[in-house]
Every structure is written in C-alpha cells, then in structure tokens.
C-alpha positions as a Markdown table, in Angstrom:
| # | Residue | x | y | z |
|---|---|---|---|---|
| 1 | Unk | -7.6 | -30.9 | -23.2 |
| 2 | Unk | -5.1 | -33.4 | -24.4 |
| 3 | Unk | -5.3 | -37.0 | -23.3 |
| 4 | Unk | -2.5 | -39.5 | -23.8 |
| 5 | Unk | -2.7 | -43.2 | -22.9 |
| 6 | Unk | 0.2 | -45.6 | -22.5 |
| 7 | Unk | -0.3 | -49.3 | -21.7 |
| 8 | Unk | 2.3 | -51.1 | -19.4 |
| 9 | Unk | 2.8 | -54.8 | -19.2 |
| 10 | Unk | 5.6 | -54.9 | -16.6 |
| 11 | Unk | 4.7 | -56.3 | -13.2 |
| 12 | Unk | 6.5 | -53.4 | -11.5 |
| 13 | Unk | 4.7 | -50.7 | -13.6 |
| 14 | Unk | 2.1 | -49.7 | -11.0 |
| 15 | Unk | 4.8 | -49.2 | -8.4 |
| 16 | Unk | 7.1 | -47.2 | -10.7 |
| 17 | Unk | 4.2 | -45.0 | -12.0 |
| 18 | Unk | 2.9 | -44.3 | -8.5 |
| 19 | Unk | 6.4 | -43.4 | -7.4 |
| 20 | Unk | 6.8 | -41.1 | -10.4 |
| 21 | Unk | 3.4 | -39.4 | -9.9 |
| 22 | Unk | 4.0 | -38.7 | -6.2 |
| 23 | Unk | 7.7 | -37.9 | -6.4 |
| 24 | Unk | 8.5 | -35.2 | -3.9 |
| 25 | Unk | 10.4 | -33.3 | -6.6 |
| 26 | Unk | 7.2 | -32.9 | -8.6 |
| 27 | Unk | 4.9 | -29.8 | -8.2 |
| 28 | Unk | 2.1 | -31.7 | -6.3 |
| 29 | Unk | 0.7 | -28.7 | -4.5 |
| 30 | Unk | -1.2 | -25.7 | -5.7 |
| 31 | Unk | -0.7 | -22.1 | -4.6 |
| 32 | Unk | -2.3 | -22.8 | -1.2 |
| 33 | Unk | -0.1 | -25.8 | -0.6 |
| 34 | Unk | -2.9 | -28.4 | -1.2 |
| 35 | Unk | -2.7 | -31.6 | -3.3 |
| 36 | Unk | -5.4 | -32.7 | -5.7 |
| 37 | Unk | -5.4 | -36.6 | -5.6 |
| 38 | Unk | -7.8 | -38.9 | -7.5 |
| 39 | Unk | -8.6 | -42.3 | -6.1 |
| 40 | Unk | -11.1 | -45.0 | -7.2 |
| 41 | Unk | -11.6 | -48.3 | -5.4 |
| 42 | Unk | -8.4 | -47.8 | -3.4 |
| 43 | Unk | -8.1 | -47.6 | 0.4 |
| 44 | Unk | -5.7 | -45.4 | 2.4 |
| 45 | Unk | -3.4 | -42.6 | 1.3 |
| 46 | Unk | -0.2 | -44.7 | 1.4 |
| 47 | Unk | 1.7 | -45.3 | -1.9 |
| 48 | Unk | 2.9 | -48.7 | -0.8 |
| 49 | Unk | -0.6 | -49.8 | 0.0 |
| 50 | Unk | -1.8 | -48.6 | -3.4 |
| 51 | Unk | 0.9 | -50.6 | -5.1 |
| 52 | Unk | -0.1 | -53.7 | -3.1 |
| 53 | Unk | -3.7 | -53.2 | -4.0 |
| 54 | Unk | -2.8 | -53.0 | -7.7 |
| 55 | Unk | -0.7 | -56.1 | -7.4 |
| 56 | Unk | -3.4 | -58.0 | -5.5 |
| 57 | Unk | -5.9 | -57.1 | -8.1 |
| 58 | Unk | -3.6 | -58.3 | -10.9 |
| 59 | Unk | -3.1 | -61.6 | -9.1 |
| 60 | Unk | -6.9 | -62.3 | -9.6 |
| 61 | Unk | -6.7 | -61.8 | -13.4 |
| 62 | Unk | -9.1 | -64.1 | -15.2 |
| 63 | Unk | -7.9 | -63.3 | -18.7 |
| 64 | Unk | -4.3 | -64.0 | -19.9 |
| 65 | Unk | -2.8 | -63.0 | -23.2 |
| 66 | Unk | 0.6 | -64.6 | -22.9 |
| 67 | Unk | 3.2 | -62.5 | -21.2 |
| 68 | Unk | 1.9 | -59.3 | -22.7 |
| 69 | Unk | -1.2 | -58.7 | -20.5 |
| 70 | Unk | -1.6 | -55.0 | -19.7 |
| 71 | Unk | -1.0 | -54.6 | -16.0 |
| 72 | Unk | -1.9 | -50.9 | -16.0 |
| 73 | Unk | -2.5 | -47.8 | -18.1 |
| 74 | Unk | -0.7 | -44.5 | -17.5 |
| 75 | Unk | -2.8 | -41.6 | -18.8 |
| 76 | Unk | -2.1 | -37.9 | -18.8 |
| 77 | Unk | -4.8 | -35.3 | -19.0 |
| 78 | Unk | -3.2 | -32.1 | -19.9 |
| 79 | Unk | -4.2 | -28.5 | -20.5 |
| 80 | Unk | -2.6 | -25.7 | -22.6 |
| 81 | Unk | -0.2 | -23.4 | -20.7 |
| 82 | Unk | -2.5 | -20.5 | -21.8 |
| 83 | Unk | -5.4 | -22.2 | -20.0 |
| 84 | Unk | -3.6 | -22.4 | -16.7 |
| 85 | Unk | -4.7 | -18.9 | -15.6 |
| 86 | Unk | -8.3 | -20.1 | -15.9 |
| 87 | Unk | -7.9 | -23.4 | -14.1 |
| 88 | Unk | -8.7 | -23.9 | -10.4 |
| 89 | Unk | -9.2 | -26.9 | -8.1 |
| 90 | Unk | -12.9 | -27.1 | -8.8 |
| 91 | Unk | -12.5 | -27.2 | -12.6 |
| 92 | Unk | -9.6 | -29.6 | -12.5 |
| 93 | Unk | -11.5 | -31.9 | -10.1 |
| 94 | Unk | -14.7 | -31.8 | -12.2 |
| 95 | Unk | -12.9 | -32.5 | -15.6 |
| 96 | Unk | -10.5 | -35.2 | -14.4 |
| 97 | Unk | -13.2 | -36.9 | -12.2 |
| 98 | Unk | -15.6 | -36.9 | -15.2 |
| 99 | Unk | -12.9 | -38.4 | -17.4 |
| 100 | Unk | -12.2 | -41.2 | -14.9 |
| 101 | Unk | -15.9 | -42.1 | -14.7 |
| 102 | Unk | -16.2 | -42.1 | -18.5 |
| 103 | Unk | -12.9 | -44.1 | -18.9 |
| 104 | Unk | -13.6 | -46.7 | -16.3 |
| 105 | Unk | -17.3 | -46.9 | -15.9 |
| 106 | Unk | -16.5 | -47.3 | -12.2 |
| 107 | Unk | -14.9 | -50.7 | -12.9 |
| 108 | Unk | -11.1 | -50.2 | -12.5 |
| 109 | Unk | -8.7 | -49.1 | -9.8 |
| 110 | Unk | -7.4 | -45.6 | -10.4 |
| 111 | Unk | -4.9 | -43.4 | -8.6 |
| 112 | Unk | -3.6 | -40.1 | -9.8 |
| 113 | Unk | -2.7 | -36.5 | -9.0 |
| 114 | Unk | -2.4 | -33.1 | -10.6 |
| 115 | Unk | 1.1 | -31.7 | -11.3 |
| 116 | Unk | 0.9 | -28.0 | -10.8 |
| 117 | Unk | 4.0 | -27.1 | -12.8 |
| 118 | Unk | 4.7 | -23.4 | -12.3 |
| 119 | Unk | 4.9 | -21.4 | -15.6 |
| 120 | Unk | 3.9 | -24.5 | -17.5 |
| 121 | Unk | 0.7 | -26.5 | -18.2 |
| 122 | Unk | -1.1 | -28.2 | -15.3 |
| 123 | Unk | -1.8 | -31.8 | -15.9 |
| 124 | Unk | -3.1 | -35.0 | -14.2 |
| 125 | Unk | -1.2 | -38.3 | -14.2 |
| 126 | Unk | -3.5 | -41.2 | -13.7 |
| 127 | Unk | -2.9 | -45.0 | -13.4 |
| 128 | Unk | -5.7 | -47.4 | -14.2 |
| 129 | Unk | -5.7 | -51.1 | -13.5 |
| 130 | Unk | -5.4 | -53.3 | -16.5 |
| 131 | Unk | -8.4 | -55.4 | -15.3 |
| 132 | Unk | -11.9 | -54.7 | -14.1 |
| 133 | Unk | -12.8 | -54.9 | -10.4 |
| 134 | Unk | -16.1 | -56.6 | -11.3 |
| 135 | Unk | -14.9 | -59.8 | -13.1 |
| 136 | Unk | -11.0 | -59.5 | -13.1 |
| 137 | Unk | -10.9 | -59.6 | -16.9 |
| 138 | Unk | -9.1 | -57.2 | -19.3 |
| 139 | Unk | -10.2 | -53.6 | -19.1 |
| 140 | Unk | -9.0 | -52.8 | -22.6 |
| 141 | Unk | -11.0 | -50.3 | -24.6 |
| 142 | Unk | -10.7 | -49.9 | -28.3 |
| 143 | Unk | -9.1 | -46.9 | -29.9 |
| 144 | Unk | -12.5 | -45.8 | -31.2 |
| 145 | Unk | -14.0 | -46.0 | -27.7 |
| 146 | Unk | -11.2 | -43.9 | -26.3 |
| 147 | Unk | -11.6 | -41.4 | -29.1 |
| 148 | Unk | -15.4 | -41.2 | -28.3 |
| 149 | Unk | -14.6 | -40.6 | -24.6 |
| 150 | Unk | -12.1 | -37.8 | -25.6 |
| 151 | Unk | -14.7 | -36.2 | -27.8 |
| 152 | Unk | -17.4 | -36.5 | -25.1 |
| 153 | Unk | -15.2 | -34.9 | -22.3 |
| 154 | Unk | -14.1 | -32.2 | -24.7 |
| 155 | Unk | -17.7 | -31.3 | -25.6 |
| 156 | Unk | -18.4 | -31.1 | -21.9 |
| 157 | Unk | -15.3 | -28.8 | -21.4 |
| 158 | Unk | -16.4 | -26.5 | -24.3 |
| 159 | Unk | -19.9 | -26.2 | -23.0 |
| 160 | Unk | -19.1 | -25.8 | -19.3 |
| 161 | Unk | -15.7 | -24.0 | -19.4 |
| 162 | Unk | -15.6 | -21.9 | -22.5 |
| 163 | Unk | -12.6 | -20.0 | -21.0 |
| 164 | Unk | -10.5 | -23.1 | -21.6 |
| 165 | Unk | -10.7 | -22.6 | -25.4 |
| 166 | Unk | -6.8 | -22.7 | -25.6 |
| 167 | Unk | -7.1 | -26.4 | -24.5 |
| 168 | Unk | -9.4 | -27.5 | -27.3 |
| 169 | Unk | -7.8 | -30.4 | -29.3 |
| 170 | Unk | -8.7 | -31.7 | -32.8 |
| 171 | Unk | -9.3 | -35.3 | -31.6 |
| 172 | Unk | -9.1 | -37.8 | -34.4 |
| 173 | Unk | -7.7 | -35.3 | -36.9 |
| 174 | Unk | -4.1 | -35.2 | -38.2 |
| 175 | Unk | -1.9 | -32.3 | -37.3 |
| 176 | Unk | -2.0 | -29.3 | -39.6 |
| 177 | Unk | 1.1 | -28.9 | -41.7 |
C-alpha cells in the first residue's frame, strides 16, 4: 500500500480536510451502501463537532514553533487499482486501523474514511491531530520513523493478505527509471 503524509499549519485545515473527506460528491459508500469511518478519541458522528474537537485540542498546545506549528496531518492510505477486486471491508478496516495504531500509538485524534472510487483504487483519507492527547505537545514523527511504520504495515500486509501483491511499494527506494 502507498502512504502519503502532508502536514498542515493553517488553523482552518482540520475543518477543510474533514469537509473534503466527507463531501457528499465522494464515493463514501461500498457496494452495500455502507460507509467505513475511522475515529480515534473523537465523540459523535458530526463533522462540525469533530472540527470543534480538533480546534479545542489545538487550543491546549504546550509546544509552539512560531507560526508554523503543524495543526494536523492529512494522510492517504492507497491501494493499487488491481488490488481493489481483493479488498473488502474487513481487510480495509484491519489494515487502516493497524496503520492508525502504529502511527499514533493511541495518542492523537484521528478521523477518516474510505473513498470507494468505482473503477479506481480504493483509499483512506485520514486526519491526525498535530499534538498528542496525553501532553498536548507536538506529535511530529521523523521521516525515518514514518518509513519504519510504512515497512512494518507492508510486512503485515504481505504476510496476511498475499493477494494484495499489486499494492506492494518499494518504500525508501527511488523510482525505477
């Protein structure tokens, strides 16, 4: 699976990202009409309340780095279009939930959902808080730590779901010419 991470320092970023992820024009439902939503340390199923909880958390920040403090991270967990035929709710829930646990160690707000794009690759959009829930300090992880998490989740994917071989990525290696 491919994992992309983008940091956001704008105060409105959580609201805008949540709005994007849950936009009614997106393919948020599977073939059975069900959504697959991921939440960590958030109450309710209301977008405005999630935004309020992200903002409330940010107001408690204990670490400041000028005006460039990361308010949230937008991460995308994506699978190859060829793997879509092998994916189901159970596999998606397992892989994305495991990634969230590895990425946050249970110490960040997280909200996200699967976009079930027809004829394309299925992918999860996730928003993580920029600070930890435990001490309200920066939740930044190094590039090497993120690379380690990517390799760990991919090793799990290869072992548990070998049918997703089309979604194996060469993490840490440059693209072939």
